[in-house]
PALUMVO-257875 format. One record per atom (N, C-alpha, C): residue number from 1; z, y, x. Coordinates in pm, 1 decimal, m for minus. Layout:
residues N
[NUM [Z Y X]]
...
END
This chain:
residues 129
[1 [m6522.8 4247.2 m8539.6]]
[1 [m6394.6 4310.4 m8515.7]]
[1 [m6291.6 4254.8 m8612.4]]
[2 [m6175.1 4221.2 m8558.1]]
[2 [m6069.6 4162.9 m8640.3]]
[2 [m5998.5 4270.7 m8719.9]]
[3 [m5973.5 4241.9 m8845.5]]
[3 [m5887.9 4325.7 m8928.1]]
[3 [m5779.0 4238.0 m8985.2]]
[4 [m5661.9 4295.1 m9001.2]]
[4 [m5546.8 4220.6 m9050.7]]
[4 [m5492.3 4285.8 m9176.5]]
[5 [m5464.0 4205.0 m9276.9]]
[5 [m5406.7 4254.2 m9401.8]]
[5 [m5283.0 4171.5 m9432.7]]
[6 [m5172.5 4240.3 m9447.5]]
[6 [m5046.4 4173.1 m9475.4]]
[6 [m5014.6 4179.0 m9624.1]]
[7 [m4940.5 4079.5 m9669.0]]
[7 [m4895.4 4077.9 m9806.9]]
[7 [m4767.1 3996.6 m9815.9]]
[8 [m4693.9 4016.2 m9926.4]]
[8 [m4579.8 3931.1 m9953.9]]
[8 [m4442.6 3992.7 m9937.9]]
[9 [m4434.4 4118.3 m9901.5]]
[9 [m4303.5 4180.1 m9885.7]]
[9 [m4234.7 4201.5 m10019.5]]
[10 [m4109.8 4243.2 m10014.1]]
[10 [m4037.3 4270.1 m10137.0]]
[10 [m3887.5 4277.7 m10115.7]]
[11 [m3816.5 4279.7 m10227.7]]
[11 [m3670.7 4288.1 m10228.8]]
[11 [m3614.5 4151.8 m10268.3]]
[12 [m3527.2 4098.0 m10185.2]]
[12 [m3465.2 3969.2 m10214.6]]
[12 [m3316.4 3977.1 m10182.7]]
[13 [m3242.6 3880.3 m10233.0]]
[13 [m3100.2 3874.5 m10203.2]]
[13 [m3076.8 3793.1 m10076.6]]
[14 [m2966.1 3817.5 m10014.0]]
[14 [m2928.8 3742.3 m9894.9]]
[14 [m2925.0 3593.1 m9927.6]]
[15 [m2977.9 3514.8 m9835.4]]
[15 [m2984.6 3370.9 m9855.3]]
[15 [m3114.9 3321.7 m9913.5]]
[16 [m3194.2 3414.7 m9964.6]]
[16 [m3321.4 3376.6 m10027.4]]
[16 [m3428.8 3352.7 m9922.6]]
[17 [m3543.9 3307.6 m9970.1]]
[17 [m3660.4 3285.5 m9885.5]]
[17 [m3771.8 3379.5 m9928.0]]
[18 [m3858.6 3407.9 m9834.1]]
[18 [m3973.1 3494.6 m9861.1]]
[18 [m4083.3 3455.1 m9764.0]]
[19 [m4205.6 3463.6 m9809.6]]
[19 [m4319.9 3427.8 m9726.1]]
[19 [m4416.3 3544.7 m9719.7]]
[20 [m4444.1 3588.7 m9598.5]]
[20 [m4543.8 3692.1 m9575.4]]
[20 [m4672.8 3626.3 m9528.5]]
[21 [m4781.8 3694.2 m9555.0]]
[21 [m4911.1 3643.2 m9511.4]]
[21 [m4983.8 3749.8 m9432.5]]
[22 [m5051.6 3706.8 m9328.1]]
[22 [m5134.2 3794.5 m9245.9]]
[22 [m5274.7 3734.7 m9248.6]]
[23 [m5362.1 3797.8 m9323.5]]
[23 [m5498.7 3746.5 m9338.1]]
[23 [m5592.4 3823.2 m9246.8]]
[24 [m5675.9 3749.2 m9177.4]]
[24 [m5763.9 3813.5 m9081.1]]
[24 [m5910.7 3792.5 m9110.8]]
[25 [m5989.7 3864.5 m9039.3]]
[25 [m6134.8 3849.3 m9045.8]]
[25 [m6189.5 3859.2 m8905.5]]
[26 [m6309.7 3818.7 m8888.7]]
[26 [m6369.5 3824.9 m8756.6]]
[26 [m6374.0 3689.7 m8689.5]]
[27 [m6467.8 3675.8 m8597.5]]
[27 [m6490.9 3545.8 m8533.4]]
[27 [m6377.8 3502.5 m8442.2]]
[28 [m6301.4 3597.5 m8392.0]]
[28 [m6201.5 3563.9 m8290.7]]
[28 [m6061.4 3546.7 m8346.3]]
[29 [m6044.5 3557.0 m8476.5]]
[29 [m5909.0 3552.3 m8533.5]]
[29 [m5835.0 3428.1 m8489.7]]
[30 [m5898.4 3311.9 m8497.4]]
[30 [m5829.5 3186.0 m8467.4]]
[30 [m5806.8 3164.9 m8318.3]]
[31 [m5868.2 3246.9 m8235.0]]
[31 [m5854.7 3229.2 m8089.7]]
[31 [m5746.5 3316.8 m8029.3]]
[32 [m5695.4 3409.1 m8106.8]]
[32 [m5605.3 3511.0 m8053.3]]
[32 [m5459.3 3471.7 m8067.1]]
[33 [m5377.7 3539.6 m7990.6]]
[33 [m5232.1 3530.6 m8008.4]]
[33 [m5194.5 3621.9 m8125.1]]
[34 [m5120.0 3569.5 m8220.1]]
[34 [m5072.8 3649.7 m8332.5]]
[34 [m4923.2 3668.4 m8321.4]]
[35 [m4882.0 3791.2 m8326.5]]
[35 [m4740.2 3821.7 m8317.4]]
[35 [m4689.2 3882.1 m8446.8]]
[36 [m4563.3 3856.6 m8474.0]]
[36 [m4494.3 3921.6 m8586.3]]
[36 [m4388.3 4013.5 m8528.4]]
[37 [m4394.7 4138.0 m8570.7]]
[37 [m4301.1 4240.0 m8526.7]]
[37 [m4225.4 4291.7 m8648.9]]
[38 [m4113.4 4353.7 m8623.0]]
[38 [m4043.4 4422.0 m8730.6]]
[38 [m3975.7 4546.0 m8676.6]]
[39 [m3962.2 4642.3 m8765.9]]
[39 [m3896.8 4768.0 m8730.1]]
[39 [m3795.9 4801.4 m8837.1]]
[40 [m3669.9 4796.2 m8798.1]]
[40 [m3561.1 4831.4 m8888.3]]
[40 [m3539.2 4982.1 m8881.7]]
[41 [m3478.9 5040.7 m8984.4]]
[41 [m3455.0 5185.4 m8984.0]]
[41 [m3377.4 5228.6 m8860.8]]
[42 [m3430.0 5327.2 m8792.4]]
[42 [m3362.6 5380.2 m8675.7]]
[42 [m3377.0 5298.0 m8549.4]]
[43 [m3457.5 5192.9 m8555.1]]
[43 [m3474.9 5106.1 m8438.6]]
[43 [m3622.1 5098.4 m8400.4]]
[44 [m3645.3 5053.0 m8280.2]]
[44 [m3782.2 5037.5 m8233.9]]
[44 [m3844.4 4910.4 m8290.6]]
[45 [m3974.9 4912.5 m8299.3]]
[45 [m4047.2 4793.4 m8341.2]]
[45 [m4038.7 4688.4 m8231.4]]
[46 [m4012.6 4565.3 m8272.1]]
[46 [m3990.7 4460.0 m8172.7]]
[46 [m4048.0 4328.4 m8223.8]]
[47 [m4093.9 4247.7 m8132.1]]
[47 [m4150.1 4118.6 m8169.1]]
[47 [m4040.1 4016.0 m8186.8]]
[48 [m4056.0 3928.3 m8284.4]]
[48 [m3958.4 3822.1 m8304.6]]
[48 [m4021.5 3684.6 m8315.7]]
[49 [m4154.2 3677.9 m8332.5]]
[49 [m4222.6 3548.6 m8341.9]]
[49 [m4368.6 3565.7 m8301.8]]
[50 [m4425.0 3459.0 m8247.2]]
[50 [m4566.2 3462.9 m8208.7]]
[50 [m4620.8 3321.4 m8206.7]]
[51 [m4752.4 3313.1 m8223.3]]
[51 [m4818.9 3183.2 m8218.8]]
[51 [m4950.4 3198.3 m8143.9]]
[52 [m4977.3 3102.7 m8057.5]]
[52 [m5101.6 3102.9 m7982.2]]
[52 [m5207.1 3019.2 m8051.6]]
[53 [m5326.7 3017.7 m7995.9]]
[53 [m5436.8 2948.2 m8061.2]]
[53 [m5416.0 2797.3 m8064.3]]
[54 [m5334.0 2746.0 m7972.1]]
[54 [m5306.5 2602.5 m7970.1]]
[54 [m5200.3 2562.9 m8070.5]]
[55 [m5134.8 2662.9 m8129.2]]
[55 [m5023.6 2634.9 m8218.9]]
[55 [m4887.7 2647.2 m8153.2]]
[56 [m4887.9 2672.3 m8022.9]]
[56 [m4760.1 2694.2 m7954.5]]
[56 [m4694.8 2820.1 m8009.3]]
[57 [m4562.5 2817.4 m8018.0]]
[57 [m4491.3 2928.4 m8081.3]]
[57 [m4378.2 2981.0 m7994.0]]
[58 [m4340.5 3101.5 m8026.7]]
[58 [m4221.0 3164.9 m7968.4]]
[58 [m4140.1 3222.9 m8084.1]]
[59 [m4008.1 3205.4 m8076.8]]
[59 [m3917.3 3265.7 m8174.2]]
[59 [m3800.6 3329.3 m8100.8]]
[60 [m3765.8 3449.5 m8142.3]]
[60 [m3646.1 3512.0 m8089.8]]
[60 [m3523.3 3437.6 m8141.8]]
[61 [m3416.6 3446.1 m8068.9]]
[61 [m3293.7 3376.9 m8108.5]]
[61 [m3247.5 3420.1 m8247.9]]
[62 [m3272.5 3545.8 m8280.7]]
[62 [m3223.6 3598.9 m8408.1]]
[62 [m3289.9 3532.5 m8529.4]]
[63 [m3406.2 3469.7 m8509.4]]
[63 [m3476.5 3408.3 m8622.9]]
[63 [m3497.6 3258.4 m8604.8]]
[64 [m3467.4 3208.6 m8488.2]]
[64 [m3490.7 3067.2 m8459.6]]
[64 [m3413.7 2980.1 m8558.3]]
[65 [m3483.2 2883.6 m8615.0]]
[65 [m3422.2 2795.8 m8713.7]]
[65 [m3430.1 2848.2 m8855.8]]
[66 [m3466.4 2975.8 m8871.6]]
[66 [m3477.6 3034.0 m9006.1]]
[66 [m3622.7 3071.6 m9039.3]]
[67 [m3697.1 3115.2 m8941.0]]
[67 [m3834.2 3162.0 m8961.7]]
[67 [m3932.2 3066.6 m8894.4]]
[68 [m4049.3 3051.3 m8954.9]]
[68 [m4159.9 2979.0 m8892.5]]
[68 [m4289.1 3055.7 m8916.2]]
[69 [m4389.5 3027.4 m8834.0]]
[69 [m4517.8 3097.2 m8843.6]]
[69 [m4632.2 2996.9 m8856.0]]
[70 [m4647.2 2935.9 m8971.7]]
[70 [m4758.0 2842.5 m8990.0]]
[70 [m4892.0 2915.1 m8993.3]]
[71 [m4991.5 2855.2 m8934.1]]
[71 [m5123.8 2916.4 m8937.5]]
[71 [m5223.2 2822.3 m9003.8]]
[72 [m5318.9 2880.7 m9069.2]]
[72 [m5425.1 2805.4 m9135.6]]
[72 [m5557.6 2859.0 m9083.0]]
[73 [m5616.5 2787.2 m8991.1]]
[73 [m5740.4 2835.1 m8929.2]]
[73 [m5855.1 2840.8 m9028.3]]
[74 [m5855.9 2751.2 m9126.7]]
[74 [m5963.4 2751.3 m9226.2]]
[74 [m5960.8 2879.8 m9308.2]]
[75 [m5840.6 2921.8 m9344.4]]
[75 [m5825.9 3043.1 m9425.0]]
[75 [m5809.3 3167.3 m9339.6]]
[76 [m5799.0 3150.3 m9208.0]]
[76 [m5775.8 3262.5 m9117.6]]
[76 [m5652.0 3340.2 m9159.2]]
[77 [m5544.0 3268.7 m9172.3]]
[77 [m5416.8 3332.7 m9203.8]]
[77 [m5307.5 3282.0 m9110.6]]
[78 [m5216.0 3368.7 m9079.4]]
[78 [m5092.7 3331.5 m9012.6]]
[78 [m4980.6 3380.6 m9102.6]]
[79 [m4902.2 3290.0 m9151.9]]
[79 [m4794.5 3326.2 m9242.8]]
[79 [m4662.9 3340.2 m9167.7]]
[80 [m4568.6 3399.0 m9234.5]]
[80 [m4431.5 3409.1 m9184.1]]
[80 [m4340.8 3357.6 m9294.6]]
[81 [m4288.3 3237.3 m9276.5]]
[81 [m4195.8 3178.5 m9372.8]]
[81 [m4054.5 3214.4 m9329.1]]
[82 [m3984.7 3286.6 m9414.5]]
[82 [m3850.4 3332.4 m9382.0]]
[82 [m3751.2 3268.0 m9477.0]]
[83 [m3657.7 3195.8 m9421.4]]
[83 [m3552.4 3130.9 m9499.5]]
[83 [m3416.8 3189.3 m9459.4]]
[84 [m3320.0 3170.6 m9545.6]]
[84 [m3183.0 3216.0 m9517.9]]
[84 [m3181.2 3361.8 m9473.7]]
[85 [m3247.9 3446.0 m9548.8]]
[85 [m3257.5 3586.3 m9512.0]]
[85 [m3120.5 3652.9 m9513.9]]
[86 [m3104.9 3747.2 m9422.9]]
[86 [m2979.4 3822.0 m9408.3]]
[86 [m3010.1 3969.4 m9424.6]]
[87 [m2905.5 4045.2 m9448.9]]
[87 [m2924.8 4189.6 m9467.7]]
[87 [m2981.1 4255.0 m9341.7]]
[88 [m2948.9 4199.6 m9225.7]]
[88 [m3000.6 4260.7 m9102.7]]
[88 [m3145.0 4221.4 m9074.2]]
[89 [m3206.3 4145.0 m9164.8]]
[89 [m3349.9 4120.0 m9155.3]]
[89 [m3430.2 4231.2 m9223.0]]
[90 [m3362.7 4321.4 m9291.2]]
[90 [m3431.6 4431.0 m9358.6]]
[90 [m3510.2 4514.4 m9258.9]]
[91 [m3639.7 4528.6 m9284.3]]
[91 [m3727.3 4598.6 m9190.5]]
[91 [m3867.1 4607.6 m9249.3]]
[92 [m3949.7 4684.8 m9181.5]]
[92 [m4093.7 4680.2 m9207.0]]
[92 [m4152.8 4577.5 m9111.6]]
[93 [m4228.2 4485.6 m9166.1]]
[93 [m4282.6 4374.6 m9087.5]]
[93 [m4431.7 4396.9 m9062.3]]
[94 [m4472.4 4369.1 m8940.3]]
[94 [m4611.1 4385.4 m8899.7]]
[94 [m4662.1 4257.5 m8833.4]]
[95 [m4785.4 4223.0 m8861.9]]
[95 [m4851.2 4123.0 m8779.6]]
[95 [m4951.5 4194.8 m8689.9]]
[96 [m4978.9 4134.8 m8578.8]]
[96 [m5070.7 4195.0 m8482.8]]
[96 [m5137.1 4084.7 m8401.7]]
[97 [m5252.3 4116.6 m8345.6]]
[97 [m5322.7 4017.6 m8266.1]]
[97 [m5355.8 4071.0 m8128.2]]
[98 [m5341.9 3982.0 m8032.9]]
[98 [m5379.9 4008.7 m7895.4]]
[98 [m5495.7 3917.0 m7859.0]]
[99 [m5596.5 3969.4 m7792.8]]
[99 [m5711.4 3886.2 m7756.6]]
[99 [m5684.3 3788.2 m7644.2]]
[100 [m5566.2 3789.7 m7588.6]]
[100 [m5534.7 3696.6 m7481.8]]
[100 [m5541.7 3553.5 m7533.9]]
[101 [m5609.4 3467.8 m7461.3]]
[101 [m5621.1 3327.6 m7503.4]]
[101 [m5509.1 3242.7 m7446.4]]
[102 [m5447.2 3287.6 m7338.1]]
[102 [m5333.3 3214.3 m7283.6]]
[102 [m5210.4 3245.3 m7366.8]]
[103 [m5114.5 3153.9 m7365.9]]
[103 [m4990.4 3174.0 m7440.3]]
[103 [m4875.2 3116.2 m7361.0]]
[104 [m4775.6 3197.7 m7341.7]]
[104 [m4653.2 3153.1 m7275.8]]
[104 [m4537.0 3190.0 m7366.2]]
[105 [m4454.7 3092.9 m7395.1]]
[105 [m4346.2 3113.7 m7490.5]]
[105 [m4229.0 3184.7 m7424.7]]
[106 [m4254.2 3305.1 m7379.3]]
[106 [m4147.1 3386.1 m7323.0]]
[106 [m4154.3 3524.2 m7386.4]]
[107 [m4038.1 3584.8 m7405.5]]
[107 [m4033.2 3715.8 m7468.5]]
[107 [m4113.6 3817.3 m7387.5]]
[108 [m4101.3 3812.2 m7257.9]]
[108 [m4169.7 3909.2 m7172.4]]
[108 [m4320.6 3904.5 m7192.9]]
[109 [m4373.2 3786.3 m7215.8]]
[109 [m4517.9 3771.8 m7231.8]]
[109 [m4562.5 3811.8 m7372.3]]
[110 [m4499.0 3759.0 m7473.9]]
[110 [m4549.7 3780.0 m7609.7]]
[110 [m4512.9 3915.9 m7666.7]]
[111 [m4414.9 3983.4 m7610.5]]
[111 [m4366.5 4107.9 m7670.4]]
[111 [m4438.0 4232.8 m7620.5]]
[112 [m4528.9 4218.7 m7524.8]]
[112 [m4596.8 4335.1 m7467.9]]
[112 [m4687.8 4398.5 m7572.0]]
[113 [m4639.9 4505.3 m7634.7]]
[113 [m4713.0 4561.3 m7747.6]]
[113 [m4847.7 4618.9 m7708.1]]
[114 [m4862.1 4660.6 m7582.7]]
[114 [m4990.9 4716.7 m7544.0]]
[114 [m5099.6 4610.2 m7533.2]]
[115 [m5063.6 4483.4 m7542.6]]
[115 [m5164.0 4377.5 m7541.2]]
[115 [m5216.8 4347.2 m7680.8]]
[116 [m5150.1 4398.6 m7781.8]]
[116 [m5192.9 4374.7 m7920.6]]
[116 [m5283.8 4488.8 m7963.5]]
[117 [m5406.7 4455.7 m7996.3]]
[117 [m5506.2 4559.0 m8021.8]]
[117 [m5534.6 4579.3 m8168.7]]
[118 [m5495.1 4484.1 m8252.0]]
[118 [m5519.2 4494.9 m8395.7]]
[118 [m5388.1 4475.5 m8468.7]]
[119 [m5360.0 4566.5 m8561.4]]
[119 [m5232.3 4564.4 m8632.8]]
[119 [m5256.3 4563.4 m8783.6]]
[120 [m5168.1 4493.7 m8854.4]]
[120 [m5167.7 4504.4 m8998.2]]
[120 [m5103.0 4634.5 m9041.0]]
[121 [m5106.3 4659.6 m9170.0]]
[121 [m5058.3 4788.1 m9222.1]]
[121 [m4907.0 4791.5 m9237.2]]
[122 [m4843.5 4676.8 m9227.2]]
[122 [m4698.3 4670.3 m9243.6]]
[122 [m4658.9 4642.8 m9387.6]]
[123 [m4552.3 4568.1 m9403.8]]
[123 [m4500.2 4539.4 m9537.1]]
[123 [m4347.7 4540.6 m9532.2]]
[124 [m4286.5 4597.6 m9633.1]]
[124 [m4141.5 4617.1 m9634.1]]
[124 [m4072.3 4493.3 m9688.9]]
[125 [m3969.5 4452.5 m9618.1]]
[125 [m3880.8 4346.6 m9664.1]]
[125 [m3740.2 4403.7 m9669.1]]
[126 [m3678.4 4397.5 m9785.4]]
[126 [m3542.9 4446.9 m9802.9]]
[126 [m3456.4 4332.2 m9853.0]]
[127 [m3349.1 4306.7 m9780.5]]
[127 [m3257.5 4198.7 m9815.0]]
[127 [m3126.2 4260.3 m9857.2]]
[128 [m3087.7 4239.1 m9980.4]]
[128 [m2962.5 4294.3 m10032.0]]
[128 [m2849.8 4194.2 m10013.3]]
[129 [m2734.9 4245.7 m9979.0]]
[129 [m2619.9 4156.9 m9953.3]]
[129 [m2534.6 4140.2 m10077.8]]
END
């Protein structure tokens, strides 16, 4: 059974960079779709990035060009590299995994939260302006 542990959150100033890590366990970690979600105060949790087992990725427009999701299959980690952080990036960040082996880089496909069966505990990122 896959378990996910997130780390790396914190308080940074606007324009800074921050890297989150999602470490997994279990035989299927490297085969699954991994999504990164965030929930800002007063808003619903929403996906903004995802990576499939082939390395194919999806990024929401709001993070495209600023965020990347490098994965290390040897270490069973999927990271979230965040550059040029803005105050509206402030949120609780979650990684999650879906057992689906197919990957389509469309919001409709990767954002279906009911397909993600394993979730990390969440980590807070606060960006001060």
